[in-house]
HTML snippet that shows the backbone in 3Dmol.js (N, CA, C, O; Angstrom):
<script src="https://3Dmol.org/build/3Dmol-min.js"></script>
<div id="view" style="width:600px;height:400px;position:relative"></div>
<script>
const pdb = `
ATOM      1  N   MET A   1     104.100 159.495 141.672  1.00  0.00           N
ATOM      2  CA  MET A   1     105.282 160.213 141.180  1.00  0.00           C
ATOM      3  C   MET A   1     105.907 161.016 142.310  1.00  0.00           C
ATOM      4  O   MET A   1     107.115 160.964 142.541  1.00  0.00           O
ATOM      5  N   VAL A   2     105.069 161.747 142.998  1.00  0.00           N
ATOM      6  CA  VAL A   2     105.596 162.571 144.093  1.00  0.00           C
ATOM      7  C   VAL A   2     106.175 161.688 145.191  1.00  0.00           C
ATOM      8  O   VAL A   2     107.253 161.961 145.720  1.00  0.00           O
ATOM      9  N   GLU A   3     105.442 160.620 145.528  1.00  0.00           N
ATOM     10  CA  GLU A   3     105.936 159.718 146.569  1.00  0.00           C
ATOM     11  C   GLU A   3     107.253 159.078 146.144  1.00  0.00           C
ATOM     12  O   GLU A   3     108.169 158.926 146.951  1.00  0.00           O
ATOM     13  N   TYR A   4     107.337 158.704 144.866  1.00  0.00           N
ATOM     14  CA  TYR A   4     108.572 158.103 144.362  1.00  0.00           C
ATOM     15  C   TYR A   4     109.718 159.110 144.455  1.00  0.00           C
ATOM     16  O   TYR A   4     110.822 158.764 144.877  1.00  0.00           O
ATOM     17  N   GLN A   5     109.455 160.347 144.064  1.00  0.00           N
ATOM     18  CA  GLN A   5     110.497 161.363 144.097  1.00  0.00           C
ATOM     19  C   GLN A   5     110.973 161.600 145.527  1.00  0.00           C
ATOM     20  O   GLN A   5     112.168 161.756 145.777  1.00  0.00           O
ATOM     21  N   THR A   6     110.017 161.625 146.467  1.00  0.00           N
ATOM     22  CA  THR A   6     110.387 161.829 147.869  1.00  0.00           C
ATOM     23  C   THR A   6     111.262 160.684 148.355  1.00  0.00           C
ATOM     24  O   THR A   6     112.269 160.907 149.028  1.00  0.00           O
ATOM     25  N   ALA A   7     110.877 159.457 148.015  1.00  0.00           N
ATOM     26  CA  ALA A   7     111.676 158.307 148.422  1.00  0.00           C
ATOM     27  C   ALA A   7     113.071 158.386 147.813  1.00  0.00           C
ATOM     28  O   ALA A   7     114.061 158.099 148.486  1.00  0.00           O
ATOM     29  N   LYS A   8     113.152 158.772 146.551  1.00  0.00           N
ATOM     30  CA  LYS A   8     114.451 158.899 145.895  1.00  0.00           C
ATOM     31  C   LYS A   8     115.289 159.974 146.582  1.00  0.00           C
ATOM     32  O   LYS A   8     116.489 159.794 146.785  1.00  0.00           O
ATOM     33  N   ASP A   9     114.657 161.092 146.938  1.00  0.00           N
ATOM     34  CA  ASP A   9     115.387 162.155 147.624  1.00  0.00           C
ATOM     35  C   ASP A   9     115.918 161.654 148.964  1.00  0.00           C
ATOM     36  O   ASP A   9     117.041 161.978 149.352  1.00  0.00           O
ATOM     37  N   ASN A  10     115.109 160.863 149.668  1.00  0.00           N
ATOM     38  CA  ASN A  10     115.558 160.322 150.945  1.00  0.00           C
ATOM     39  C   ASN A  10     116.765 159.420 150.754  1.00  0.00           C
ATOM     40  O   ASN A  10     117.720 159.478 151.529  1.00  0.00           O
ATOM     41  N   VAL A  11     116.722 158.586 149.721  1.00  0.00           N
ATOM     42  CA  VAL A  11     117.864 157.709 149.440  1.00  0.00           C
ATOM     43  C   VAL A  11     119.084 158.544 149.076  1.00  0.00           C
ATOM     44  O   VAL A  11     120.196 158.245 149.510  1.00  0.00           O
ATOM     45  N   ASP A  12     118.879 159.588 148.282  1.00  0.00           N
ATOM     46  CA  ASP A  12     120.001 160.447 147.900  1.00  0.00           C
ATOM     47  C   ASP A  12     120.612 161.095 149.135  1.00  0.00           C
ATOM     48  O   ASP A  12     121.831 161.240 149.227  1.00  0.00           O
ATOM     49  N   ARG A  13     119.771 161.481 150.080  1.00  0.00           N
ATOM     50  CA  ARG A  13     120.304 162.084 151.309  1.00  0.00           C
ATOM     51  C   ARG A  13     121.125 161.068 152.078  1.00  0.00           C
ATOM     52  O   ARG A  13     122.220 161.366 152.554  1.00  0.00           O
ATOM     53  N   ILE A  14     120.580 159.854 152.196  1.00  0.00           N
ATOM     54  CA  ILE A  14     121.273 158.834 152.984  1.00  0.00           C
ATOM     55  C   ILE A  14     122.600 158.460 152.325  1.00  0.00           C
ATOM     56  O   ILE A  14     123.625 158.364 152.999  1.00  0.00           O
ATOM     57  N   LEU A  15     122.579 158.250 151.008  1.00  0.00           N
ATOM     58  CA  LEU A  15     123.770 157.754 150.319  1.00  0.00           C
ATOM     59  C   LEU A  15     124.721 158.873 149.911  1.00  0.00           C
ATOM     60  O   LEU A  15     125.931 158.662 149.832  1.00  0.00           O
ATOM     61  N   GLY A  16     124.184 160.053 149.655  1.00  0.00           N
ATOM     62  CA  GLY A  16     125.015 161.115 149.098  1.00  0.00           C
ATOM     63  C   GLY A  16     125.257 162.266 150.045  1.00  0.00           C
ATOM     64  O   GLY A  16     126.404 162.654 150.268  1.00  0.00           O
ATOM     65  N   VAL A  17     124.199 162.817 150.607  1.00  0.00           N
ATOM     66  CA  VAL A  17     124.352 164.044 151.381  1.00  0.00           C
ATOM     67  C   VAL A  17     125.073 163.778 152.692  1.00  0.00           C
ATOM     68  O   VAL A  17     125.946 164.554 153.082  1.00  0.00           O
ATOM     69  N   ALA A  18     124.727 162.695 153.379  1.00  0.00           N
ATOM     70  CA  ALA A  18     125.356 162.406 154.663  1.00  0.00           C
ATOM     71  C   ALA A  18     126.872 162.245 154.519  1.00  0.00           C
ATOM     72  O   ALA A  18     127.620 162.879 155.264  1.00  0.00           O
ATOM     73  N   PRO A  19     127.351 161.408 153.573  1.00  0.00           N
ATOM     74  CA  PRO A  19     128.800 161.327 153.366  1.00  0.00           C
ATOM     75  C   PRO A  19     129.399 162.665 152.945  1.00  0.00           C
ATOM     76  O   PRO A  19     130.521 162.992 153.328  1.00  0.00           O
ATOM     77  N   LEU A  20     128.649 163.441 152.154  1.00  0.00           N
ATOM     78  CA  LEU A  20     129.153 164.734 151.712  1.00  0.00           C
ATOM     79  C   LEU A  20     129.328 165.661 152.906  1.00  0.00           C
ATOM     80  O   LEU A  20     130.323 166.382 152.990  1.00  0.00           O
ATOM     81  N   GLU A  21     128.371 165.650 153.833  1.00  0.00           N
ATOM     82  CA  GLU A  21     128.484 166.478 155.025  1.00  0.00           C
ATOM     83  C   GLU A  21     129.709 166.075 155.834  1.00  0.00           C
ATOM     84  O   GLU A  21     130.396 166.937 156.383  1.00  0.00           O
ATOM     85  N   LYS A  22     129.994 164.780 155.916  1.00  0.00           N
ATOM     86  CA  LYS A  22     131.177 164.322 156.638  1.00  0.00           C
ATOM     87  C   LYS A  22     132.436 164.848 155.963  1.00  0.00           C
ATOM     88  O   LYS A  22     133.372 165.274 156.639  1.00  0.00           O
ATOM     89  N   GLU A  23     132.465 164.822 154.629  1.00  0.00           N
ATOM     90  CA  GLU A  23     133.625 165.338 153.901  1.00  0.00           C
ATOM     91  C   GLU A  23     133.786 166.828 154.151  1.00  0.00           C
ATOM     92  O   GLU A  23     134.906 167.313 154.313  1.00  0.00           O
ATOM     93  N   LEU A  24     132.670 167.563 154.184  1.00  0.00           N
ATOM     94  CA  LEU A  24     132.746 168.999 154.438  1.00  0.00           C
ATOM     95  C   LEU A  24     133.269 169.255 155.839  1.00  0.00           C
ATOM     96  O   LEU A  24     134.045 170.187 156.048  1.00  0.00           O
ATOM     97  N   GLU A  25     132.856 168.440 156.803  1.00  0.00           N
ATOM     98  CA  GLU A  25     133.356 168.597 158.164  1.00  0.00           C
ATOM     99  C   GLU A  25     134.858 168.367 158.203  1.00  0.00           C
ATOM    100  O   GLU A  25     135.582 169.082 158.896  1.00  0.00           O
ATOM    101  N   LYS A  26     135.331 167.364 157.458  1.00  0.00           N
ATOM    102  CA  LYS A  26     136.764 167.097 157.407  1.00  0.00           C
ATOM    103  C   LYS A  26     137.500 168.299 156.820  1.00  0.00           C
ATOM    104  O   LYS A  26     138.564 168.677 157.310  1.00  0.00           O
ATOM    105  N   LYS A  27     136.932 168.902 155.764  1.00  0.00           N
ATOM    106  CA  LYS A  27     137.576 170.050 155.137  1.00  0.00           C
ATOM    107  C   LYS A  27     137.599 171.233 156.094  1.00  0.00           C
ATOM    108  O   LYS A  27     138.589 171.962 156.149  1.00  0.00           O
ATOM    109  N   LYS A  28     136.513 171.435 156.856  1.00  0.00           N
ATOM    110  CA  LYS A  28     136.477 172.527 157.824  1.00  0.00           C
ATOM    111  C   LYS A  28     137.565 172.326 158.876  1.00  0.00           C
ATOM    112  O   LYS A  28     138.280 173.263 159.232  1.00  0.00           O
ATOM    113  N   GLU A  29     137.682 171.093 159.367  1.00  0.00           N
ATOM    114  CA  GLU A  29     138.716 170.799 160.354  1.00  0.00           C
ATOM    115  C   GLU A  29     140.099 171.033 159.753  1.00  0.00           C
ATOM    116  O   GLU A  29     141.001 171.527 160.429  1.00  0.00           O
ATOM    117  N   PHE A  30     140.256 170.681 158.496  1.00  0.00           N
ATOM    118  CA  PHE A  30     141.550 170.833 157.835  1.00  0.00           C
ATOM    119  C   PHE A  30     141.910 172.312 157.705  1.00  0.00           C
ATOM    120  O   PHE A  30     143.060 172.696 157.917  1.00  0.00           O
ATOM    121  N   HIS A  31     140.917 173.145 157.354  1.00  0.00           N
ATOM    122  CA  HIS A  31     141.198 174.564 157.148  1.00  0.00           C
ATOM    123  C   HIS A  31     141.481 175.281 158.461  1.00  0.00           C
ATOM    124  O   HIS A  31     142.114 176.337 158.463  1.00  0.00           O
ATOM    125  N   ARG A  32     141.024 174.726 159.569  1.00  0.00           N
ATOM    126  CA  ARG A  32     141.352 175.331 160.855  1.00  0.00           C
ATOM    127  C   ARG A  32     142.835 175.142 161.124  1.00  0.00           C
ATOM    128  O   ARG A  32     143.335 175.577 162.162  1.00  0.00           O
TER     129      ARG A  32
END
`;
const viewer = $3Dmol.createViewer("view");
viewer.addModel(pdb, "pdb");
viewer.setStyle({}, {cartoon: {color: "spectrum"}});
viewer.zoomTo();
viewer.render();
</script>
């Protein structure tokens, strides 16, 4: 269960967090 959750979190980071960070960077650049 724990190993599965960790793997899922890793996938969520790859598919979700990384693109989200890019979007946040774009917003930061925009607000400048």
